[in-house]
N, C-alpha and C positions, 0 to 999 in steps of 0.2 A: 415801929421804927427800929426796934432792936434786931429785927430779923433781916434788915437790909444788907448789912455787911456780909451776912452768910449767903444771901441770895446772889449778890454780885459775883463772888468767886465762882459760885455754881454756874452762873450764866456765862462767865468768861471761859469756862472749861470747854473743850471741844466735845461736841455731842457725839455719842456713839452711833455708828451707822445703823439705820433701821433696816430690818430685813425687807427685801423686795417682795412684791406680791407672789412672784413665782418661786421663791425660796432660794434663788441663786445669788452668789456674791459677785460684785463687780470686780474686775482685775485691778490690782493696785497700779497706779501710774508711777513709772520710775521717777525718782526725784533727782535733783541736781547732784546730790551727794552720791547716788548710785552710779550716775554717768561719770562722775569724776573718779570713782573707784575703778570702774571698768577701764577707763583710759589709762589710769595709773598702772593697772595690771598688764595691759597691752604694751605699754611703753617699756615696762620692765622686761617683758618676754622678748620684745624686739631687741632691747639692749643686751639681753643675754645671748641671743642667737644671730645677731647681725654679722658678727665676725665669721661664724661658720658659713652663712650664706655667701658672704663676700669671698671667702676662700674657695668655696665650691664654684662660684661663678667665674672667678679668675682662673681656676684650674680648667674648667670646661672651655673657656675662651682660649687659653693657652694651647690646649690640645687641638682645637679646631684650627687655630692659626698655624700651628706647626704642621698639622696634617695637610692643609691646603697648600702651604708654601712648599712642603716637601713634594707633594704631588705635582705642582707646577714645575719644579726644578727637574724632577725625574722625567716627566713627559717631554720637556724641552731637550734634555740630554738624549733621550731616545730618538726624538725627531732629527736632531743633528747627526746622530750616529747613523740612522737609516738613510738620510740624504747623502752622507759621505759614502756609505756603502753602495748606494745606487749610482753615484757618479764615478767611482773608482773602477777602472777595467780590471778584470781578473787576468793574471798571467797564466799562460799555459806552457809547460816545459821550459820555463825560464825566458820565454819570448814575450813580446808585446802584442800577441795576437788575441788576447782575451777579449778585446772589444769587438772582434768579429764574431765571437761565439754567442754573445748575449746581446740581443737587440734592446732597443730602448723600451719597448712595451714589456718585455720580460723583466727588465730591471725595475720598471715602475710598478708592475703588479707584485713582484716579489717584495720590494721595499714596502709597499702599502700594506701587504698582508702581515709581514713581520712587525711593522710598526704598530698596526692595529692590535695584534696579539700582545705585544709587550706593554703597550699603554693600558690596555684593559686589565692585564694582570697586575701592573703596578698600582692602578687606581683601586682595584678590588682589595689588595693587601693593605694599602695605606688607609683608605677610608674605613675598611672593616676593622682594623686595629683601633682607629680613632673612635669608632662607635662603641666598641667594647670598653674602652677607657672611660668614655662619657657615662655609660651605664654603671661602671664600677664606682664612679664618683657619687652617684646617688645611692650607694650602699645596696645595690641590687645584686642578688645572688645569681651569678652567671652560669653556675654549674648546670641547673636544669635547662637553661636556654641553649647552652652548647650541646648538651646531650640530645635535646630535641632537634637541633639543626643537624647534628651528625646522623641521626636516624633518618631524617627527611632526605638528607643528601644521599645516603646509601640507597634508599627506596627509589629516588629519582634516577640515580646512576644505574641501578639494576633495570629499571623499566626502559630507560633510553640508552642502553649499553651500545647499540649499533651506532647511534648518533654520536656518543662519546668516542667510540672507536674511530669513526670517520674523522671527527674533529682532531683528535690527537695525531692520527696518521697524517692528516693534512698539515698540521703544524710542523711535524718533524720533516716531512718532505720539503716544505718551504725552507726551513732553517738549514737543512743539509744541502739544499740546492740540487735535489735529485733530477729535476727537470724544470723547464720553464716554457713560456710562450715562444712558439717557433721551433721547438725541439720536435724531432720525430722519434717516438718511443714505441716500445712494445710492452704493454702492461699486462700481457697474458690474456685477459678477458677481451681486450681490444687493442688495436694498434692504429697509429696515424699521427698527424701533426697536432701538437698541443695549441689550442686557441684560447683557452682560459684556465687559470689555476685558482681554485677556491679552497677554503678550509675543509669543506665537506665533499665537493664534487669536482672532478677534472673533466673538461670538455675536449674531446679529440675529434679531428676531422679525418675520416678514412680516405682510402685511395679512390673510392668512387664518389666522394663528396658527402657521404653520410656523416652525421654528428653523433658521437658516442658520449654518453654521460656515465662516467666511471666513478663509483664511490671510492674514496680514498682508502676506506677500511677493507675493500675487496681486493686491493692490489697486494699480491704476495711477492712479486718480483717485477723489476723494471729494467728494460733494456733500452738505453739511450743511445741513439745513433747520431746525435748531434753534438756530443761533447768530445773534447780532445781533438781527435783526427780520425779519418776514415782510410780504408785501404782499398785501392782499385786493383783487382787481379784479373789478368787475361791469360787464358790457356791457348797456345797456338799449336795445332796438330799438323805436322808435316810428314812427308814420307821418310822412311828409315834410310833411304839412299841419299838424302840431302846432306850437303856439307855443313857441319855444325858451325864452323868458323864463319862461313858466309852468312848463315842464318843469324848468328850473334852480331856480326858487323851490320847487317841490315837493321836489326832491332835497335842497336845503339844509335844508328843514324836517325831512325824515327824518333827515339826518345830525346836526343839532343835537339832536334829541330822543333819538337813539340814544346819542350821546356822553355824555349826562347820566344814563342809566339804568344800574343794576347788572345783571349783571356786565360789561356792555360797556364801561363807562368804564375798567375795568382792562385789558381785552383790547385796547382801542384805544390805541396809543402815539402817535397823531397824529390830526389832524382828518380827517374823511371829505371828500375833495375831489372836486368835479366837474371833471374834466380837460377836458371839452369834447367836440366831435364827433370820434369816431374814424373814421367813414366816412359818406358820404352817397350813397345810391342814388336811383334814379328815384322809387320810391314808399316809401322808408323811410330812416331815419337812425339811427346808433348813437351813444349818449352813453356815455362812459366815466366810471366812478366808481371811485375808488381810496382806500385807507386803509392806514396802517402799523400793524401789529398785533404782538402778542406772538408769538414764534416758535412754530410749530406750531399756531396758532389761526386761520390765514388762511381755511381752509375753513369753519370755524364762523362767522366774521364774514361771509363771503360769503353763506352761506345765510340768515343773519338779515337782511342787507341786501336780498336779493331778496324775502324775505317782506314786509318793511316797504315797500319801493318798490312792490310790486304792490298792497298795500292802499291806499297813499297815492294811486297813480294811479287806482285804481278810484273812490276818493272824489272825486278831481279830474276825473273823466271824461276821463282821458288813456289812450288805447288803446295797449297793448303788443302788438306784432306779433312773430312769430318767423320764423326762417329768414333766409337771405341776402337773399331778396326777399320783401317783405310780401305777404300774401295779399289778394286783392281783397275789397272790402266786399260782403257778401251782399246788402245792400239795393240796390246798383247793378248787380247781376248779374241778367240776365233768367232767368226760370224755364225750365230746359231741358225741362220737361214740357209747356210751353204749346203747342208745335207737334205734340204727340203726340195722336192721336185717342183718345177715350174707348174703353174696352174694349167698351162696349155696341154700337158701330157694327159690330163684327165679328160680332155675333150675328145681324144682318140680312143674309140671303144676297143681297139686291138692292142693298146699299149699295156705293158705288164702292170703298171700302176693302176690302170683302170680295171684290169682283170682281178687284181688283188683286192680292190675296193668293192667289187661286185658281190652282193650277197649270194650265198649258195641257194639255188632254187630248190624248193622242197620236192622230194620224189613223190610221184603220184602212185597210189596203190592200184593194182590191177582190179578191173571190175569182176565181181563174182560171176561164175558161169551158172 
């Protein structure tokens, strides 16, 4: 009985784990105290860093909100500016004729191209800057990223230099309004009427109906025959013996009558002027007539001027001669057939003309004896 108190405490003690048959120990089960300690550590770590997270989140949110708001404002301002530019007619020489020079399709395409370029550039700059600021918020070193982007940009630009050249040339052509839809241009490599203007390629329709695709980077010079005004010039060649005062009076009458009739009063943007003698030769002289016309209508005005001048000169008995040298008057030229004998004299075998035209008979050699 004396050993019972000693056995009871021994029985109440926790028995030591017996080794497993395989020799491995079982993993310890986490207790409530361990879980409580882990939760306490996590709570203390969150309590120490929540202010940093909140500041970073608010900073990123502020950057994104400002970027998207600024992008929307800039795009809206660009759209309003482009719409106003497309509606406003351009003045030419201080007059209100600019609306005649640029048709609606040209204004629409030019405005759409300029607006697209400006909006794309604005979005790229604003959103690119915002992305860099967000990466900087996460303490990311941007120097290697920017260096890699720079090297990649140089490689891409070098490989696609022709495409970049075409694109930049098209942007400056549109911004400077060098030509537009409906203009007749001479681009060096091709000429014709512009039917479409793009940032990379310009489409022209030639005189025979063919369509030319001209890369903007290939154009070194541009001659626009549809901007400003055109000049119609007509050279009238008359005999040197004509009265210059009568010639000028006839031409002035034709010019005054033409400038008052429709539709020539709209195509003529200035009076038809007799500039004077352009050249004087031995038997002819050239009188120069010129007029300022609507762009692209100079050939039409020249044809009408020639038509009217010819009819007026015929009515005034003023002779128009052609070529660099005037042809001689047929009345003063002797008849080239006067010195030619009539064909009937050759029918008479005894006439001098027939005898002269008779071939000489070959002499026969005497027969040898």
